[in-house]
N, C-alpha and C positions, 0 to 999 in steps of 0.2 A: 131394269130391271132391278129388282129387290133381291136382296140376299138374308137370310134367316141370322138370329143375332146368332148364333153361335157359331157364323163362319168367317164375321168380318171380321176375325183374327187369329183365325186359321192356321195360315201359311206361318207370322211372327208364334204362334204356340209350336205346332210342331217341327219349326228351325229348331227353336232352345230346346227345347223335350231330347229329340236326335242328340243335336248339338253336345248336351251334354255327356250323352253314351259317351262320346269319342275323347273327351277330356282329357279323362285319364293318360289313354294312351297317346293324347298327341303331347302330355306333357312329359312321359318320357322321352316319346322322340326326337321331339324337338332339341337333347343333347344332342342328338346322331348328326342332325341338318348340321347344327351350329357348327359340332368342328367338321365336317364337309366343308363347308362353305370356306371355314378358315384354314383347314387345308388347300383351299386351290383345286378339290379332289371329286368336282361336281360330274356325275355323271348323268350320256346324255339320254338316257332313257331311250334309248331306240328301241322299238317292240319287236323281239327276234324270231324268226319264222319255229317250228315245230322239225326236227331234218324227218323222215318219215322212212331214211333204213335204223336211224337209234331210235324215238319216239322222242326226242330232248331236246331241248333249243338247239339251234344252231348259229353262232356268228360267225362275220368275216375273222376279228380278232380269234384267241385260243381261247378257251372258257377257263383264265388259270387257277381257279380253289373247289372247293369243293365242302358244301354248309353243308353243317354239326344238324342230326337230326335230333331236339331234344322232348320234342312225344310226339309221337303216333300214333295214335288211337285206333283202333280196329271199328270199323262202322259199316254201318249199309247202305254206301254211296246213291243209289235210287233212291233214298227218302229226303236227298239235300239237295242235290241238282238241280229243285227247279229257280235258286233266287239265291244269289251271293251277292252280299251288302261288300262296297269294299271305298275305305276311307287311308290316306295318304298321310307324312310331312304335313303339304300341302297342295293346297288344289291342281297344282299340275303331276302331283308326282300318286294322288288318288289315280290322276284321268290316263297314266300310264299305265301303274297296276292292275286295274280297271280292262286296258284294251291289249294288254298279255294274259294275263288270266281268260280271257275272250277268244284268244290266237287261244290258245291252248286245248278249248273245246272242254270242258268240266265240262259246267254250268249253262242252263240254260238260259237262265237270265243273268247280266251282271249289271248293277246300277253303283254309282256315287250315292252319295248323303242325299244329295237335292233329288236325285232320280225319284228315291224311295219315299223319301219326303212329298213329294207329289204324286206319289203312286196313291199313300196312305189318303191323304184329299180327296181324291178324287171316288175314289171308295169312298166315302163319306163316313171315318170311323175318326177324326180328329177329336173328338169328341167324347172317346175311348182310351185318349193319349192323351194323360195330364204331367203337369210339374212332381216327378218324383226319382227317385232314387236314378243313376243312368243307367247303370245296366235294370235296372226294374223297366227300365221305361221303353228298352229296343225288348226287351223278353216282352212284352205289351203287343209292342205292333206283330212279333210272331207268331204272339198264338190271339189278336185279332185278325190281323191279315193273313201274313200264310207264313210257316216254319222258312227259317234262311237262314244265311250262315254268314260268318264275319271274318275278312281277311283286310289284316294290315298288319305294317309294322313298327316296330320297338324295337330303343335302343334299352341295354341292360349293363348293369355297372357289375360286377364279379370277379372278383382277385387279382383285383388291378388293370383289366383288359377290359375293353369295349366293346358290345355284342351288338350287330345293327341283326332284328331278327323279325321273318315274315310268321304270324301266325294266323290257325284259322278256325276260328269260335261259335258256337254252336250258339246265335242270340237264345236261342228259349229259354236253355240251363244255364248259359255260361260257362261251357265244360268248351275248353284249348281240345279242341282234335290233333292241332298238328300246329308243331312249332319247329321251323328250323333259323340257324345263325350261323353267322362270320363274322370275324373276327377287323376290325375296322382298319387295324393296321393291314389288311391284305388291300386297302384299296377302297374307292367306291365305285369305281367304273361299273358299266354294265358287268364287263367281261368278269370282272373280280367279286361285286355283290351283288346285282339281281339276277344273273342268270342261275348261278352258280344255288340260290334260293328254290329260284324254279326251280329249277331242277330236280332240287329234293322233294321240291311239292309235287314234280312228275312220280318221281319213282313211289311215294308213298299213295297217292292216285289209282295208280299202275296197282301194285297188290292189295288195295281195299276194291277195286274192279276183276282180281283173278278170284276174290273169295269171295265173289257177288253168287248166286244161286241161278 
């Protein structure tokens, strides 16, 4: 079966365009990943269940830290729940983050970069996604396919300290809606890094759910 000329290189084109949208974030977050590896503190990245009595993540070990919320905009979550893109330090990190946010149950569909790429191609929108600036590329996907949010980790250096952050961004407007961070010096186990970040995200989600009419 023959393909239309525009379809021959669809997958490589979409891969390059959307991947470039994450390049800046990954360039910053690789610093944190490298620091973690050198320190021998690679987290298990085990998906935690939500404790029904508290609404927050439950772990066999104590969750020994609390994340600092850097940004928390007021939003109508009902307009942003349809689709969430998740990227990470590595493909394995992205899969863990996607599985953990899925366990929390906020968004109807949670996808990785490759899965978003496949959806764009299946809907025949590859001709509308061209090699533009990275954030513009994601904005075009959000405009021509469907609105979505983008969850990703990043590393920030401030006042001689390194922080790992979890950021939730509106892809269409390039606006950060939520960001929580934690000092790398606390360690990077699930209980001292990932779970506190997700618990702060849960708290923000609950605040916005309460504000829904």
